[in-house]
C-alpha positions in Angstrom: -10.1 -18.5 -4.7 -11.3 -19.0 -8.2 -9.1 -18.2 -11.1 -12.1 -16.5 -12.8 -12.3 -13.9 -10.0 -12.1 -10.4 -11.2 -9.7 -9.8 -8.4 -7.9 -12.2 -6.1 -5.6 -11.0 -3.4 -3.8 -13.8 -1.5 -1.5 -13.3 1.5 -0.5 -9.8 0.5 1.7 -7.6 2.7 3.1 -4.3 1.6 4.2 -0.9 2.9 6.7 2.0 2.6 10.4 1.4 3.2 10.8 -0.7 6.3 7.2 0.0 7.5 4.7 -2.8 6.8 1.2 -1.3 6.5 -0.8 -4.1 5.0 -0.4 -7.5 6.6 -1.3 -10.9 5.0 -4.5 -9.6 3.3 -6.6 -12.0 1.3 -9.8 -11.1 -0.5 -11.6 -11.9 -3.7 -14.4 -10.4 -5.8 -16.2 -11.4 -8.9 -17.3 -9.6 -12.0 -20.4 -7.5 -11.4 -19.6 -7.1 -7.7 -19.0 -4.0 -5.7 -16.9 -4.6 -2.6 -16.6 -1.9 0.0 -13.3 -1.8 1.8 -14.0 0.0 5.1 -11.8 1.2 7.9 -10.6 4.2 9.8 -7.9 6.5 8.4 -4.4 5.0 8.4 -5.5 1.4 8.5 -4.0 0.4 5.1 -6.9 0.9 2.6 -5.2 3.2 0.2 -1.9 1.2 0.6 -3.7 -1.9 -0.6 -5.1 -0.2 -3.7 -1.6 1.1 -4.5 -0.2 -2.4 -4.1 -2.8 -3.9 -6.4 -1.9 -1.3 -9.0 1.8 -2.0 -8.7 2.9 1.3 -7.2 4.0 -0.6 -4.1 5.7 -4.1 -4.1 4.1 -7.2 -2.7 6.1 -8.6 0.2 6.2 -12.1 1.9 5.3 -14.2 -1.1 1.8 -12.9 -1.6 0.1 -12.7 -4.9 -2.4 -10.6 -6.8 -4.5 -12.0 -9.8 -6.8 -10.0 -12.1 -9.1 -12.2 -14.1 -6.8 -15.1 -13.5 -3.6 -13.4 -14.5 -0.9 -12.7 -12.0 -0.1 -9.0 -11.8 2.0 -8.8 -8.6 5.4 -7.6 -9.6 4.3 -5.9 -12.8 4.7 -2.1 -13.2 1.5 0.0 -13.0 1.1 0.6 -16.7 1.1 -3.1 -17.4 -1.4 -3.7 -14.5 -3.7 -1.0 -16.0 -3.7 -2.9 -19.4 -5.7 -5.6 -17.7 -8.7 -3.3 -18.1 -8.3 -1.8 -14.7 -9.1 1.8 -13.9 -7.8 3.4 -10.7 -9.2 6.6 -9.2 -6.8 7.6 -6.4 -7.6 9.6 -3.3 -5.0 12.2 -4.2 -5.8 14.9 -6.8 -5.1 13.1 -10.1 -6.4 15.6 -12.6 -4.1 17.8 -14.7 -5.5 21.1 -13.7 -4.1 23.1 -16.6 -5.3 20.6 -19.2 -8.8 20.7 -20.7 -11.6 18.3 -19.8 -11.1 16.6 -23.2 -7.3 16.3 -22.6 -7.8 14.7 -19.2 -10.3 12.3 -20.7 -7.9 11.3 -23.4 -5.4 10.4 -20.7 -7.7 7.5 -19.8 -7.2 5.8 -23.1 -4.5 3.7 -24.6 -5.9 4.2 -28.2 -7.0 7.7 -29.1 -9.3 6.2 -31.8 -11.7 5.0 -29.1 -12.2 8.5 -27.8 -15.7 9.1 -29.4 -17.0 5.8 -28.2 -15.7 6.5 -24.7 -17.1 10.0 -24.7 -20.5 8.7 -25.7 -20.4 6.3 -22.8 -19.4 8.7 -20.1 -21.8 11.5 -21.2 -24.7 9.2 -20.4 -23.5 9.3 -16.8 -22.1 12.9 -16.7 -23.8 15.1 -19.3 -21.8 18.2 -18.3 -18.5 16.5 -19.5 -19.6 16.7 -23.1 -20.5 20.4 -22.7 -17.2 21.4 -21.1 -14.6 19.6 -23.3 -12.6 22.8 -23.9 -12.8 24.0 -20.2 -9.7 23.7 -18.1 -10.1 21.0 -15.5 -8.9 23.3 -12.7 -11.8 25.7 -13.2 -14.4 23.0 -12.5 -16.1 22.9 -9.1 -14.9 20.3 -6.6 -17.8 18.0 -7.3 -17.3 18.3 -11.1 -13.7 17.4 -10.7 -14.5 14.3 -8.8 -17.1 13.3 -11.5 -14.5 14.0 -14.2 -12.1 11.6 -12.4 -14.7 8.9 -12.5 -15.5 9.8 -16.1 -11.9 9.4 -17.1 -11.8 6.0 -15.4 -14.8 4.9 -17.4 -13.4 6.0 -20.8 -11.7 2.7 -21.5 -14.7 0.6 -20.4 -12.8 -1.0 -17.5 -13.7 -4.5 -16.2 -12.3 -3.7 -12.8 -12.3 -0.3 -11.0 -10.4 0.7 -7.9 -11.9 3.8 -6.3 -10.4 5.6 -3.3 -12.4 8.0 -1.2 -14.4 9.5 -4.1 -17.0 11.2 -1.9 -14.7 13.1 0.3 -15.9 16.7 0.6 -18.8 16.3 -1.8 -22.4 17.6 -1.5 -25.1 14.9 -1.0 -26.6 15.5 -4.4 -23.2 14.7 -6.1 -22.7 11.7 -3.9 -26.1 10.3 -4.9 -25.2 10.9 -8.6 -21.9 9.0 -8.2 -23.8 6.2 -6.4 -26.1 5.8 -9.4 -23.2 5.8 -11.8 -21.4 3.0 -9.9 -24.6 0.9 -9.7 -25.1 1.3 -13.4 -21.5 0.2 -14.1 -22.1 -3.0 -12.1 -25.6 -3.7 -13.4 -25.2 -2.8 -17.1 -21.6 -3.7 -17.8 -20.7 -6.3 -15.1 -17.9 -4.1 -13.8 -16.2 -5.2 -10.6 -15.6 -2.3 -8.3 -13.3 -2.2 -5.2 -14.5 0.9 -3.3 -12.5 2.4 -0.5 -14.7 4.7 1.6 -15.0 6.6 4.8 -18.6 7.4 4.0 -20.1 4.2 5.3 -23.7 5.1 4.3 -22.7 5.7 0.7 -20.5 2.6 0.6 -23.3 0.3 1.9 -25.8 1.9 -0.5 -23.9 0.7 -3.5 -21.9 -2.3 -2.3 -22.8 -6.0 -2.5 -20.2 -7.1 0.0 -17.8 -5.5 2.5 -14.4 -6.1 4.1 -13.2 -4.3 7.2 -9.5 -3.5 7.6 -7.9 -2.6 10.9 -4.1 -2.1 11.4 -3.5 -3.5 8.0 -5.4 -6.8 8.5 -8.9 -7.9 7.4 -10.9 -8.3 10.6 -14.4 -8.9 9.2 -16.2 -9.5 5.9 -19.6 -10.4 4.6 -22.5 -9.5 2.4 -24.1 -6.1 3.0 -27.5 -7.6 3.4 -26.5 -10.2 6.0 -28.2 -10.0 9.3 -26.0 -8.1 11.7 -23.7 -6.7 9.0 -24.3 -3.1 9.8 -24.0 -3.6 13.5 -20.7 -5.4 13.1 -19.4 -2.6 10.8 -20.5 0.0 13.3 -18.7 -1.8 16.2 -15.4 -2.1 14.3 -15.4 1.5 13.2 -16.3 2.9 16.6 -13.3 1.3 18.5 
């Protein structure tokens, strides 16, 4: 795996307490690549993202590198400083704070707020119109878009996105797909996308990895012959 990879995961195992959920996972992705991590519920997808971010420790001597720097063993705030943005599956907005206050939480330096806001309103115009509105009063789709907008505020080089389309209407899903494609194409952002919505994932991803019982069981390019059939086979059993 190249030291220049946006993300390099090598022999990583992790879990909760005594339970090992992720087993000896290795994968790599480059700048400007969207990698879809696919698998059924409970297979270890979210656990892997939390391990990359430092919320869970790496076991068994594995390592995680971000743009060549080892981040395994670092606390989450230091991992995030490597220009990584994490959008978790769990509700991560502060419902009683305004849209603006939630956006500011995505920044290390408040002086960059105006530049960040200008960037995200190109993707989500409503954000600039609702700065004073409490996040908890937004619709479900708007809250998901605000989560992504907050992640984009600091111009990340790597994004980890967990189940962003869950419960969303098709129009919102298509909007999010366009935003992720633009991040890749215009800014060279690497995106590790955990999804249950396979159609959405394959519509934006360049490559895929399938995880089953905590292990990577298949991987490839989305456009490869037989890729969709292989994915369908793994997800149906």
